[in-house]
N, C-alpha and C positions, 0 to 999 in steps of 0.2 A: 693505131690500127687503120689501115686504109679502108675506105668506104666499101663494105662488102655486103650491103643490104640485099637480102634475098638472093645471094649468089647461088646457093644450092637449089633453091626453088626455080630460079630462072634457067639454070643449066639443065635441070630435070625436064622442064617443059620443052626445052630446045631439043634434047636427045630423044625423049619418049613421051609425047603428049598423053598416051594412054596411062602410063604409070603415074604421070603427074595428076591426072584426073582421079585415079584410085587414091592417091595420097590426099588430094583435096577432100574427097568424099569421106575418108577416114577422119581427117581433122575435124570436119563438121560434126561427125558422130561423137567425137571425143570431148567436145568442149564442156559439157556438163559433168562428165566423168572426172575430169581433171580437178574439178572443184570439190569433189566428195571428201578429199583429205580434211577439209575444215570441220567435218562432223566428228573427227577423231582428234584433230590438232587445231582447235580454233585460235590458238595463240602462237602458232608455228610460222616460220618463214614461208614466203609464197611458194606454192607448188602448182599454181594454175597454169593456164596457157601462157601467161606473161613470163613465167620462169622458163617455160619451154622455148619461147622465142628468144630469150637471152642465151640459152644453151645453144640453139641453132646459130645465133649470130656469132657466138664465140667459136663454134666449129668453123664457120665461114672464115674467121680470122686466122685460125690455126691452119686451115687448108691452104688458103691463099692461091698461089699459082699452081699448086698441085691439083686443082680442080679438074684440069684437063686429063689427069691420069685416072680419074674416077669414071666408071661407066654408069649408065642409067640405073641399073639394078642396085649398085652400091649407094648411089645417092638416095634412091627410094627407101632402102632399108635404114640408112643413116637418119633420114628425116623422121621416119616412123619410130626408130629407136629413141630419138629425142622426145617425141610425143608420148611414148608409152613408158618411159623409164621410171616415172613416179606413180603410175596407176596403182601400184601396190600400197600406196599411202592411204587410199580411200576405200579399201575393201570392206564389205559388210561383215558382221559377226559370223554369219553363216559361211561365207567364203573363207573367212579366217580359220574357222574350225576345219573346213574341208581342205584348204590349201596346206595347212600346218602338217597334215599327215604325209605330205610329199616333200617336205623341206628337211634338209639335214642341218640341225642346229648345233652339231658338234657338242662341245662341253658347256655351251652357253648356260644351260639351266643348273649347272653346278654352283653358279654365283648369282643367278637371277630368278625371280619369281615366275612361275608358269602361268599365273593368272593376271599378269600385268599386260593386258592386251595392247595398249598404245605403245609401250616400250618395246615390245616384241615386234610389232609392225614397223616401228621406226628403225630398229636395228637390222631387220631382214626385209625391208620393203622392196629391195631389188629382186629378191626371190619371190615375194608375193606378186610383183609385177609380171614375172615370168609365168607364174601359175595363172594369173588373170588372163594373160594372152592365150594360154593353152585352152582355158575353159571357154572364152568368148570369141575366139578367132573367127568363128563362122559368121559373126555379125559385121566383120570388117573387110571381107572380100579380098583376101590376100591372093596374089597371082599363083602361088604354088606353096607346097609344104616347105620347100627350101627357103623361100622368102620369109615364111612365118618363123622357121628355126632361126634365121639370121636376126630378125627383129627381137625375138625372145632373148637371144644371147647378148645382143647389144644392150637391151634393157637391163638384163642381169649384170652385165659387165660394167655398169656405171659405178659399182663399188664392190670391193672385197674379192670377187672372183679372180681366178688365176688366168691372166691373159696370155701366159706362156703355154697353157695347155693346148696342144695341137689338135686334140679331139674335140674339145669344147669350142676352140677358137681357131679353126683352120684358116690358112692364108688364101685358099683357093676353092671355096665352096662353090660348086657349079650349080647354076640355075637353068631352067628350060630354054632360055634365050640363047644359051651358049656362053654367056658371060660368067665370070667368076667373081666372088665377093671376098674381099680381104677383111675378115672379121676382127682380127686383133687391132688393126688400124682404126676401124670404125668404132669399136668399143672403147679404145683408148681416147679417142676424140671426145666421146660423150662423157667419159669419166673425168677428164680434165676440164672440159667446158663446164660441167656441173660443179666441180670444185671451186672454180674461180668466180661463180656468180654469187658475190657477196656484198654488193653495194647497198647503200642505204635505201635505195628505191625498192629493193626486194624485201625490206624489213621496215616498212613504213609504220608510223605511229598508230595507224588504224588497226594493226593486229595486236597492239599492246594495250592493256588496261593499266595505265600508269598508276591508278589509285590502288591496284592490287600488288604493285611491285614494292614489297616490304623488305625482301632479302637483298642485302648489298650485292650479292653475286648476280642476282637477276638484273639489278640496275646497271651494273657494269657491263653485263652482256648486251643490254639494250643500247647503252652508250657506245659500245664497241661497234655495233652494226650501224648506228647513226654516224659514226666517224668516217666510214668508208664512202668516199664521195665518187670515186671512179676507179675503174680497172681497165687498162689498155693493154692489148696484145701487140707487143712490138716484135721485131724480127728475132731478137736474142733474149728477150725477157718480158715478164709481166710487170707493169708499173701500177701499183696500187696507191692511189692518191687519198690521203687521210687528213682529217682536220680535228685535232685535239690538243689541249694543253695539259691533260691529265696523264701523269706518268703510269698510273695503273692501267688505264685504257691503252696507252701506247705499248705497254708490255703485252697486253692481250693481243694487240694487232700483230706484234712480232711472232707470237705463238701461231696466229692464223696464217701469217706468211710462211712460217716454217712447215705447217701442215700442207699448204699449197705446194711448196717446194718438194716435199716428199712424194706427193702424187705426180707432180711434173717429172721428177726423176724416174719414177717407175714407168710412167706412160712413154716417155721419150726412149727409155731403154728397150721397152717391149717393141715399139714401132721401129726403132733403128736396128734392132737385132733380128726381127722376124719378117719385116716387110720391105717393099721397095720404096715406101714413103719415108718422110722424115718429119720429126717435131724439132724445130730449131731453137726453141726457147730453152735457156739454161738456168735462169734465175728468177727470183721474185724480188722486186725492189719496192720499198716503201718510200713514197714521196710525201713529206709532211708539209702542209700548207697552213 
């Protein structure tokens, strides 16, 4: 991937310094909130600002030269969508009870327990993120209700939601500046960028208590994460560099690559079918070292 450090941030500041300042102020307010997931998931993969920065950097790589097609409002809501997409992972018990009344769980509870708070949050954290935004939006100074709607939809859209839905994800959401926001493209970027943030640096030994890993499946999961050394966004593919001599771990890595490929196919199809933008990557390659 070409050096794309701070591509979106630099472009936003160039196009609209006011929106860039609003974005910066919101990020400052969010820093502690993003760490709250550790209260519920102390041994889970990183969902702090470090993960958010990885997601933004992958978005930069996916966008590339298409950055010139994005207006300031689109960049603003994309960046905030990256920052807010996992806020639902750290909600309080009070908010969990309140937000759950507004979420459609489908048939989830036909096969899952209703009192398993962490599991419910993990499986529906995209919806809890949307509910979090609706409740606490007044603390973050969004420029308009349309901008807030866009950030909510991008946050929700990082998993499970139907990006083909023209009502939920319009291609031309108009904002007060006169610009339009292409929601399916921005949501697809965050979904895909979130999916490919899997390297060992996100799953450091610090979040695991190795003395408590007694199940073989847990140990294999730990070793799988440790084996992923890098992931590069190339023009036509994602290249996942892995280091392992263990066949069981390598098999798990192939499952991981197939999961990425499924998300890639969906996001590419949505973007290419519904928007003037493109996702050019077509495959996930494992490079063993």
